[in-house]
C-alpha positions in Angstrom: -42.0 -25.5 60.0 -40.3 -26.0 56.6 -41.9 -28.0 54.1 -40.2 -30.8 52.6 -39.4 -30.9 49.3 -41.2 -33.9 47.4 -38.9 -36.5 45.9 -40.2 -37.9 42.4 -39.6 -41.2 41.3 -40.1 -42.9 37.6 -43.3 -44.9 37.9 -44.5 -47.6 35.4 -46.2 -44.6 33.6 -43.0 -42.6 33.1 -41.1 -45.5 31.6 -44.1 -46.6 29.5 -43.9 -43.2 27.9 -40.0 -43.3 27.7 -40.5 -46.5 25.8 -43.0 -45.1 23.6 -40.9 -41.9 22.7 -37.8 -43.9 21.9 -39.8 -46.3 19.6 -41.5 -43.4 17.8 -37.9 -41.9 17.4 -36.4 -45.0 16.1 -39.0 -46.4 13.7 -41.3 -43.6 12.5 -38.5 -42.4 10.0 -38.6 -45.8 8.5 -42.2 -45.0 7.3 -41.8 -41.3 6.1 -41.6 -40.3 2.5 -39.1 -38.1 0.9 -38.8 -35.1 2.8 -37.4 -31.4 1.9 -35.4 -29.1 4.0 -37.0 -26.5 6.3 -37.9 -23.1 4.8 -35.9 -20.2 6.0 -38.9 -19.1 7.7 -39.3 -22.0 9.9 -35.5 -22.3 10.5 -35.9 -18.4 11.8 -39.2 -19.0 13.8 -38.0 -22.2 15.8 -35.1 -20.5 17.9 -37.4 -17.1 18.5 -40.2 -19.5 20.0 -37.3 -21.5 22.3 -36.1 -18.3 23.3 -39.4 -17.3 24.2 -40.2 -20.3 26.3 -36.9 -20.0 28.1 -37.6 -16.4 28.7 -40.8 -17.0 29.8 -40.0 -19.9 32.4 -36.9 -18.0 33.7 -39.2 -15.2 35.0 -41.9 -17.5 35.8 -39.8 -19.6 38.4 -37.8 -16.5 39.9 -38.3 -16.5 43.7 -39.1 -13.5 45.5 -36.8 -14.0 48.5 
């Protein structure tokens, strides 16, 4: 007998977390002081970390069948 894939729905906690993220994205920059552009090292590290995470997740989710 095949197992049914659970269908997830957004609950109150999911909506609350999304609202908190939206509020932070909209209002936190208003309280920041002057900022400097990132260094070239950080600009290089960010895509490398993202690519590593993507490769790991692609290998971790492959099915054997």
